[in-house]
N, C-alpha and C positions, 0 to 999 in steps of 0.2 A: 225610530226614536233612539236616542243615546241612553236614556234612563227611562225605565217603565216599571211601575208598580201596579199590581192588580189585586185588589182585595186582600192586602197583607193584614194578618192578624197575629198577635202574640200575647200570651198570658204568662204570668209568673205566680205560682201558688194561688191559682183561681182568681187572680186580679188581672183584668184585661188592660194591657198597656197600649197596644196598637190595635185599633178597631176598624177593619175594612178600609185600609188606606190605599187609595188609587190616585196616580198622577203620572204624567209623562213629561219628558224634557227633550226638546229638539236640539240638533247640533248648534253650538254657538250661544245657547241660552245661559244666562247667569241667574240662578234661582235662589232667592232667599228662603230658607226653611226656618220659619219663625214660630214661636209659641212660648208660653210661660214655662217655668221649671216644671218638670213632670208631665209635659204634654205628650211625650213619646218620640221626640225628635231623634235623640241618640239611638234609641232602640230601632227606630225605622231605618236609620242609616246603617246600623249593624245588619239588619235584614237585607238591605240592598246590596251590601258588600259581601254577603255570605259568611260573615263572622258569627252570625246567629241564624238558626233555622226557624223559619216561619211555621206557625201552627197551621195556617191556611194561607192561600194566595201565592202569587208568583212575583218574581223580580227579574229584570233583565238589564244588562249593561252592554251597550254597543250591539244590541240585537241578540245577545247570547243569554240564555237562561242561567241564572247564577247557581242553580242546583243541578241542572242537567249538563251544562257546559261550563263548569267553574274555571277551568284553566283559560279558556278563550275569553270569558267575561272579565276575569281579573287582569288579563293582559291589556284590556282596554281601560283599566281603572287605576287611579291613584287615590289612596284613602288616608286621611289624617284623622285619627280617632280623637275623641274628647280626652283631655288630660293625659295625652300620650306619655307613657313611661316604659321602663324596661331597658335592657341592654346597657345598664348603667356602668359596666366595666369596660365598655368599648369607647374608643375615641370617636369623634365625629367622622374622621376619615375611615376608620375601621367599620363603623356602622354603615356608611355609604357604600363601601366595598361589599359588605355583606348584602345590602339591599340590591346592589347592581348584579352581583353574582346570582342571587336568588331569582332575578329576572332574566338570567341567561346571558349576561354580559361578562366577557372575559377579555384579558389582554387589553389591546388598544381601545376597543369599543367601551370597555369598563372605565378606563382612564378618561376617555372623552366624555362619557356620561357624567362622571363625577365632577370633572372640570366645569362642565356646563352648569350643573346644579350649584356648585360652590360659587361661581361667578353670579349666577342669577339671584341667589338668596343672600350672598355676602357672608358666607361661612368661613372664609379664609382665616381670619384672626383666631378662630377657636378650633381649628381642625385637629390639633393635638390634644385637646382636653377630652376627658371622658364625659359621657352623658351624665354620670352621677355628680360631676363637679360643676356642671353648668347651672346657670340661673334658669328659671322656668321659661323665660323668653328665648334664650339660646337653644334650650332643649326643644322647644316648639318649632324653631326654625330647622333644626336637624331633622325632626320628624317630617316636616314639610318637604325637606330634601329627598327623603326616601319615597314620598308620594309622587315626586316629579322625576325620579331617576330614569324611568323608561319612557318619558315624554308621552304619557297616555292621553287619549282624546277626552276622557271623562275624569273629573276630579270631584270627590265627595269629601268635604272639609267640615269637620265638626268643631265649631268655635275656633277658627284658624288664628285669630288675633288674641286669644286668651293668653294672658301672661306677658304680652309684649309691651314695651314702653312706648310712649307716643311716637318717637322717631321710627321705631321698628314697625308700628302699626301703619304709619304713613307709607313706608317702603313696601310693606306687604300689600296694602290696598292698591298701590300703583302697579305692583307685579300682577295682581289678580286682574286688574283692568286690562293690562297688556295681554295676559293669557286668554282673556275672554274672546278675543278675536278668532281663536283657533281651537278652543276647548269648550266643552259643556261643563259648567260648574254648578254644583249643588252645595250651598254653604249654610250652615246654621250660625246664628249669631244672636246674642241678647242685646246687641248695640243697634238700635233701630237706625241711627244715623249711618251706620255702615251699610245697611241694606238700602237706604235711600241713595247712597252714593254709588254702590256697585251693581245692584241687581236691576234687571228689567222685568222680572217675573217673581211672584211671591206665592208661597204655599204656607198657610197658617194652620197650625194644629192646636187643638184644645181637647183635653181629656181623651187623648188617643185618636181623635178623628180629624179629618181635614175639614176645616170650617171655611176656608177660602182658597181658591186656586185661580189667580188672577194676574193681569198685568199690573205692575206697580203704578202706572199712570192712572189706573182706574180707581185706586183706593187712597192715594195721597190727597191731602187737603190743598187749599189754594197756595199755601206756603211750601208745598212739597214734603210735608211731614206725614209720617206713618202713624205716629202715636195715637191720634184719635180713632182711626180705624182698627188698629191693633187692640186697643182697650175694649172697643165695642164688640169685636168679633171673638175675642178670647175670654171674655168675662165668664165667671162660673155659670154653667147651664147653657152656654152658647152652643156647645157641641150637640146638645139634645134637640136643638132647633134645626139641625142639618138633616135633610131627608136621607 
């Protein structure tokens, strides 16, 4: 399995945010990680990536336990956090150089990795601007660049189209569709149409628990819409019905 969570739990100030979350993702899967605000999606993603330590449970990326083998796990992983910020004094080019060198790329391999990502995401026009000068959409694209810089087999993307204009969203959706042929992608989104278009599998969270882990084809209605199932499965109290 490229992504595996087993019994993940996390609490903050005695408030249970992630409650016994378990699921797995096979190579080549594009999984929509869905749920209402406060369902625990971003926290679960932070647990999977090792940015946050779980109270209980385990997570592995590419077959490597994120706690016991963090370097190996992170080498397999590209992560776009929610509302990514920071490094505001760096230009996009400087930021990508930093990201590439942090991944062990130097010299020509570093230049080649940056060139590939710049062309893939269309970052060329803004390479000389600092992240602090950029619009939210351009900043989001720069952070996606760092997630892709080492061409990892697993991508964990938290609201990847947040802040993008319609043209940028269309470009990114096309890119993700292309990447899905050779990567495992776990992406959260509050745009159900995005999940309808891109994902072949869905994991729905409500109140910190997995309430559905299913093929998209098994929950969409006759028109291919997710909204009816999403509302039914994530309504208040739905999580308590899950064994």
